[in-house]
N, C-alpha and C positions, 0 to 999 in steps of 0.2 A: 868118711869125708869124700865128697865128689871131687874128681880131678877137674882142673881148669879146662875150659873148652879148647880144643885143638882145631885150628883151621889152617887153610893153606897159607895163611900169613903168619903162622906161628901161634904160640900161646899168648892169651891176653894176661898181662902181668900187672900187678898193683903198681901204680906210679907211671905206667905208659900214658903219655899225653896228658898227665896230671888230671885237671878238673874234668877233662872230656870223659874219663873212665866213669865218673859218677853219672853223667848223662847216659852213657852207654849201658850202665847197670840198670838204670831205671827203665830204659827202653827194653832191655832184655828180660826184666822181671815182668813187664806187661805182656811181652810175647809169650813167655813160658806159662803165665797165668791163664792165657786165653787159647793157646794152640791146641788144636784137636788133630787127630791122625789124618783127616782129610784136608788139613791146611786151611781152615776156615778164615784165618786172617790174611791169607793171600800168599804165603810163602812157607817153606819148610823152615824148621828151627835152624838147620845147618846153613840155609841160605841167609837168614838174618844174622847169624854168628859171623859169617864171612863178610857181610856188608859192615857190621859194626867194627870188625877188625880193620877192614879197609879204611874206614873213616878215621880210626884212631892211629893207624900206623902208616898209612900211605898218602894222607891228605897233604897237598902242597901248601906252601906258605901263602896266605891271603895277600892279594895286591895292596899296595899302599893307596890311600885316598888321592883323588885328583888324577887318576890314571886316565889318559886321553883316549877317546874311542878311535880305533884304527880307521884310516882313510882309504885302505885298499879293499873295502868291502865289495863283493859282487852279488848278484842275484838278490836285490833288496827284498826283505821279507814284508809281508802285509802286516800292518800296525792295527791290531784289533783289541776289543775290550769286552769282558763279561759284564752282565748286569743281573741284578736280582729281578724279581717280578715286576718292580716298579718300571723297568724298561718297557714292559708290555702295557701296564696299566696307566702309565703317564708318558706316552711316547713322544709327544710334541716337545716337551721340556728336555727330556733326556736325549733325544736325537740331535737337538740343537747343541747340547754340550759335547756329545761325541763328535760331531762335525767340527766344532770350534777348536777342540783339543787335538785334531788332526788324525783321528781313527778313520780307518777305511772300511772296517767291518765290526758288527756287533753280535754278540751271542746272547740271546734273550732267553732267560729261564721261563719255561712255560708251566712248570709245576714245582711243588714244594712240599708235598705230603704223601704219605702212603694210603690215606683214606681214599677209597675209590670215588667217593662223592666230591672230593676236592683235588683230584689228580691234576687237572688242567684248567688254565684260565679259559674264559668263555671264547668261543671260536670267533665271534664278531670283533671282540677286543683284540684278539691276535691278528686278524686281518687288518684291522685299522692301524695297528702298530707296524706291521710289515710295510703297508703303504706309505706311512709317514717316513721311516727310515730309508726306504728305497727312493722316496721322492727327494731326499737330500743326497742321493748318490752313494749310500752306504750299503754294503753287502750284509746279508742277514744269515745267521745260524739260529736254529731253535735248539736251546740246551734243555735237556730232560734227564732226569735221574735214570741210570741203567739198572733198574730193578729186574732181576732175572725171574720174573713172575709171568706166566703165560697170559693170564687175563689182562695184567697191566700192559704187556707187550702188544697184544692185540689192540688194545684201547689206544696206545701211542701211535701205532701205524694208522689206525683209522683217523685219529685226530690230526696228524700232520699231512695226510694225503691230499686234501684239497689245495693246501698252499703249495705243495710239491708239484702238483699238476699244473699250477698256474705260473710258477716262478722256477726256471731251469737252474738258476744259480744258488738256490737255497740249499742248505745243508742241515742235517741233524747232528747236534753235538751231544754225545752220550757221556754223562758225568758219572764216573765210577764211585770212588770214595767208599763210604760204608754201605751205600746202596748195592753196589755189585757184589759186596762180600757177604751178603745174606746167605744163610745156609740153605742151599738148594742142590738137589741131586744133579749129578753131571748130565744125565740124559735130558732133564728138563732145561738145564742151562744151555745146552748145545741146541735144543729145539728153539729156544728164544733167540739165541745168536744167529742162527740160520734164517729165522724169520726176518730179523732186521736186515741181514745181508740180502736176502731176496727181494725185499721191499725197496731198499735204498741204494744198494751197490756202492759205488764210489762216492756217494754223496754223504758219507758218514764220516764224522770226526769223533775221536775218543779222548777224553782227558781224565787223568787220575794221578795219584801220588807218583813222584819221580822214581820211587823204588820199584814200581810196577807190581801190582798184586797178581797172584796166580790166575784169579778169576778174569782179570783184564787181559793178561797175556793169552789166555784161551780165547777171549773175544777177538783179539787181534789176529790170532792164527786162523779163526774162522773167516774173518773179514780182513784179509791181507792188504787190500786197496785203501783201507781207511786212513785218514790223516791222524796221526798220533800225537797227542799233546800232553807231555809230562808236565806236572806242576813243580817246576824247579824254583820254588819261592825262596826269597831272602827276606827274613823278618827278625826283628829285634829280640823276640822271645817266643817260646812255645809253652803250652800249658799241659802237663801230664799229671794225671791223678790229682788234679786241683792245685798243683804246685807250678808256680812260674819259674821257668828256667831261662835266664837271660843268655843271649847269644854272645860268645866270645870269639876271639880271633882264630880259635882252632875248630869252630863249629861249622858244619856244612851249611848252616843258615846265614853264614856271613856273606854279604853281597860280593859277587864276583868269584866266589870259590869254584874254580874250574872243575874241581873234583865232583861237585854236585851235578854239573851240567854234563860231565863226561859219563857219569853214572846213568843219567837220564838218556843220553844219546846211545850208550851201550845197550841199555835195557830196551829201549823203544825203537831206536833208529834203524835197527837191522830187520825190523818186522814191517815197518810202515813208513809212509811219508811223514816227515818230522815237523812239528811245530814246537814252540816252547812257551809254557806258561810262566809269567813273571808276576811279581806282586808289588802293589803300591799301597801298603798298609803296614801297621806296626812299625813306625819310624824309629831310627836309632838316635833318639834324643836323650835317653838315660841309659844307665847300665855301663858295662865295662868298655863297650865300643860306641863311640859318639861320631857320627857322620851326618851330613846333610841329607835331606830327602832326595835332592837331585843326584847326589853321589850314590845313594842307594839304588836308584834306578839306573844310572849310567853304568855302574859296575855289573849289574845284571845283564844289561843289554850287551855289553862287551863280551862277557863270558859266554852267553847264549849264542852270539854270532859266530863263534868259532866252530860251531857245528852246523852251519848253513841251514837253519830252520826256514821253512817257507813262510812262517808266520810267527809274530811275537804277540802274545795274547796276555793282556794285563787284567788282574783281579784288583779292584773292579771299578767301574765308573762311579758307583755310589761311595767308595772309600776315597776316591780321588777328589770329588767335589767338596769344596769348603773345608778341606783339611790341610792345606799347605802343599798337597801333592799336585794340585791343579797347576801351579806355577812350575813345579819340578818337571812335570811331564812335558810342559811346553818348552822349557829350557833343553831338555834331552832331545825332544823331537826336532828343535831348531838346529842342534848340533848335528844330528843325523842327516837332516836335509842338506846342511852346508857341506858335509862330508860325502854327500851323493850316496848315502847308505840306505835311504828310503825313497 
């Protein structure tokens, strides 16, 4: 019989944090099932055990609903929003919505597939979209998957270069997630990262899970001047192995859980300029915790602002529109404006 995992936080025991242990065990089972010696899932097993123990034993009590946003905020962050490819393919309508909702910058997804014949949207459509957004005074980032594939990396540099030459404030937003975790040798990975660094320098932004995968940590070490954006999302449920797990008050996915943002800031902020990715989807309208959409957003903003991010980025414009989040984002934005926080 195997001994229980020992971490710097002590042994994980049955009953610690009650229902949260079940969620921890599911996560741990997934890690053990997929981990390889080279850490293909982005972290060593020991690192995951420490993270799980920290969540179970060291998480602070979640804030109560209706917690006001502090009024002593300084260095207001940029208010930005991600979009899927509709942001490029339907720019006029989406740019108008982004402007109306008070966003200052947009992150436009320019690809969505690994098939090299479908890697990027048409160059003429991209240029038209950039012109539309900039015409409304919105800053633009081009979001692309961070596939550590040399042929893809070369194509990406070639694809964005014309826009980079014409617009000095344009950035590339490299999206990690499962794309960056693809099994690739370290020499090839370093070659790709160095290519991106040499092509774009400080005009790079990197976003990925708040836990920070090893592959993304390596990317930030190669490009230390990149803006780092952990996805510190708060959502009402997650799906693992096809099973829905509702968020309870002990979960890191509870809005405003400072431990979630502290983890993101600790993992990411020491390496790069820090932004924060927030979520406007999966509302808390059913399940063990029920709060309004505006409170879901408000608590995320309050927790994230404690770590002085230069930018608050919301996922996503398409989930905000027509879902009830539209009014919520306007309410929270108005509160921040009144408090002088944006």
